[in-house]
N, C-alpha and C positions, 0 to 999 in steps of 0.2 A: 705387769707390763713383764714379757717375756724376756730372755736375754738372746743377744744373739750366740751364734756358735763363737764369733770371734771375741765376744763379751766374754764367753765361759773361759775360752783360752789363756784368754789375756789373763783373769783373776788365778787359774792354773799354774801358770808358768812365775808367775810375781810370788806365788806360793810355795812352790818348791826352788827355785832360784838357780836350777840347774836346765840345761837343753834337754828338749825331749823329745823323742820321735812322735808322728801323729797316733801312733796306737797307744803310746803310754798317756798322752793327752786325752785322747778318746776315754780309756778305761777310768781315768780320774773323772771326766766329765759326767760317765755313765752311773759313778760313787755319787756324785754331786745331787744328781737327779732333777736339777732344774731345768734339763734342756731334753728332749728325746728326737733323735736322727729318724725321719720315716723314709729310710732309702738301703737298698741289699746292700751298699757297701759304704758303711758310713768312715772307716779309716780314710779309705781314700778320696769321699769328697770331704772331708777334713782338711787332707793332706792338701789337695787340690785348692781349697779354698785360700788357706794359709800360702800356698805356693802364688797362687793369681795375688791377692793382698801386695805380697812385698814383690811382686813384678810392677803391679799398676801401681804405686806407690812409692818405692824404692825406698830413700831414705826417710820418706816422712811415714813408712809403716811401723806400727807397732811392734813388729816381730823382725828376725833375722834368721837365715837359712844358714846352717850349719854342714856339709857334707864332709863326711868322713868314712873311710875304706875300711872294711870290716875285717873280720880275722877270715872269712873264707873269699878276700875278694870283691865283694860286693860293697859297692855304695849305701851308706844310712844317711836319711835327711833329718837333721834333727832340728829342731825351732827353738826360740831363746828370745827373750823381751829385745829390743833393740833400744838398749842405753844410751844411745847416741841421741835421739829423737828429743 
């Protein structure tokens, strides 16, 4: 049975135990090789999927988002496991 993108993301975030960007998560998903995203923009797809999950499920989501200002004045979105759930 194939894993979903959210299941893979959950495994990766639990393994590393630190907030990660969608790009970092995708890099680890590729290394694991369990899932193949068939889209021209896999990182954007991962990012929007996680964002939607958090928006739709609120506190019941497995994920939380953390936005930080980067050194160049741009917000960077990180994701982590929702420990309050």
